N, C-alpha and C positions, 0 to 999 in steps of 0.2 A: 407124419408130423406129431412133435411130442404134445402131450395133453396136460393142461394145469385146470385145476380148481381152485378158485379165490375166496378165502374166508373173510368175511366183514361183518361190523357189528352197527355201523353208523351211515354217514352221507355217502361213503363209496367213491369219494374224489380220487385216491388211488386206484382202487379197482377199475376205475372208468378210464384212466390214464394207461394201465396195462392192457386193456381191451383196445384202447385206440391205437397204441403203440405196436402192440405184438399180436393180437388176435389174426389169425389166417395168414401172418407173415412170419413170425419165428416159432408161434406155437399156437394152439387151438385152446381157447379158455372154454370148457365144455361145461362149466356151471358155476355161477357164483352162489355161494351158501351163506345165511347170515341166522343168527340167533335171536334175531328181532323183526317180528313181522312187519314193522312200521319204519325199518331202517330205509332211508331215501336211497340206497345204494340199488335197491331192486329196480327202480325206474331206470337208474343210470345205465344199469346193464342191459335191461329188457329194450331200452331205445337201441342199444347197440347189436342187439340180436342176440345176446347171451342169455339162456336160461337161467333163472334163479329158483331157489329151494329156501325154506324156511324150516329152521329146527330150533324151537324154542326152548331154552334151558330151565325156564320158570318153573315146569311141571315135573321135573325130576328131582329124586329123593337124593341124590349124589352126583359129584362131579363125574365119578366113573360110569353111573348108568349114562347120563348124557353122552359122554364122550364115546361110549360103546354103539350108541346109534348114529354117532356122528362119524365115526370110522365107516360103518356100514354104509352110510349114505355115501360118503366120499368114494369107497371102495366101488359101489354102484357105477360111478363113472370111469373106472380105470384111469387115473391119472399118473402121469410120471413123476409130478410135483405138484404140492399143495403150497399156497402162498397165503399167508396170514397178513392182511392189509387192512389193519385197524380192526382186528378181531379181538374183543374185549373180554377174552376169557383165559383164565389160567388152567392149563391144559394137563391133565393126569397122565400116568404112565399108560394107561390104557390108548391114549393117543398117540404120544410120544414114541412108544416102542413099536407102533405100528404103521406109522404115517411118515412119509420122507416130506419133510416141510422146512420152509423158511419163512422167516419172519422181519417185517420192516419196524424199527424201533428208533424214536426221535431224540437219541441222544448217542453220542460216542462212547459206546460200551468200552470198558464194563461200567463206565460211570452213568448213575441215575436209571436203575432199573425199574421196572414196574409202571404204574399208569400216569405218574404225575412226572415223568421225565421231563416235559417241556419246561412245565413251571421250574422244576430243581435246577435244571440247566441255566435257563434264565436268571434264576435267584443266586447262582453261584457266581465266583470269581473269576470263572474260567474266561480267558481272551479266545479261545479257540472251541468253537461247539460244531454240533453237526448231527448226522443220522448214520445208523448202521443197518445192514441187513445181514442176520446170521441164521446158521442152522437151528432148527426147533429140536433141543434135548429135554432132558427131566427136569432140568432147573431153569427157573424164570430166566429169561433174557441172558442166557449164559452159555448158548451154543457158539460152536466155531464161527468166527466173524468171516463172512463171503466178502463185504465191500465195506468201506465207510469214506463218507464224503463230509468236508467240514468247510467252516467259514469263520473268518475273525470277527467278532463282534464290534460294531462302532461304538464310540464312547458315548453317543446320545440314543442308543438303542431302547426303543420301547417293547414292551411285550408282542404288540401287534407286528412291529417289523421284525422281530425276532422270530414269530411265529411263522410268517410269509417267507423268511430265508429258510426255515426248516422244510415247509410245505415246497418250496421250489428244489431243493435238494432230493427231497423224497420221489418228486416226479422223474429225476432223471437216474437215481440209483437203483430204483427196484426193477425197471426193465433191463438194466444192465446185468444186475444180478441174477435175474430169472435166466437170462441168456448165457451168463457164467456157467451156473450150475447145470443148465440143461446141456450145454456143450462140452462140459468136463469129461476129460476120457474114462473117469472111473465111475461116471454116472449110470 
């Protein structure tokens, strides 16, 4: 069975969803790693029987030195794939050139890269909005797109209803993208 590591920084709802839908079925989630000790995702994953680790970025003098230790920690689990699921760090080439990873992003890339994607997408005039899963490369939110899912915004859309639609798409697209990558012939 192929192994994955999930990286997260916050609540861990998507990480929890991945574990519920895929762990010990389509793959084994060998660890969840967070850069924040107080991330709520730790409890969610632990409650589902998945080990978590913390590697806080705060004590490092550079992105590269943090990424070096992150890569070592990831490699200790020998995963086939790393899934960035709300991991709120810009990764350096130390990471991107050494780790096969995919990332969930809450917009239809290449639109609205970066941390404020939901807000930018909501504020736009776009009628079609959605989410993307892409391969991680050396450029922020610019790797090859694996899957995208979209919806047409309603005329009376609120930010809350818009965010809920994004979240719903995220829950369906991430497991599909993981399965697609793990089952690819060239994997």
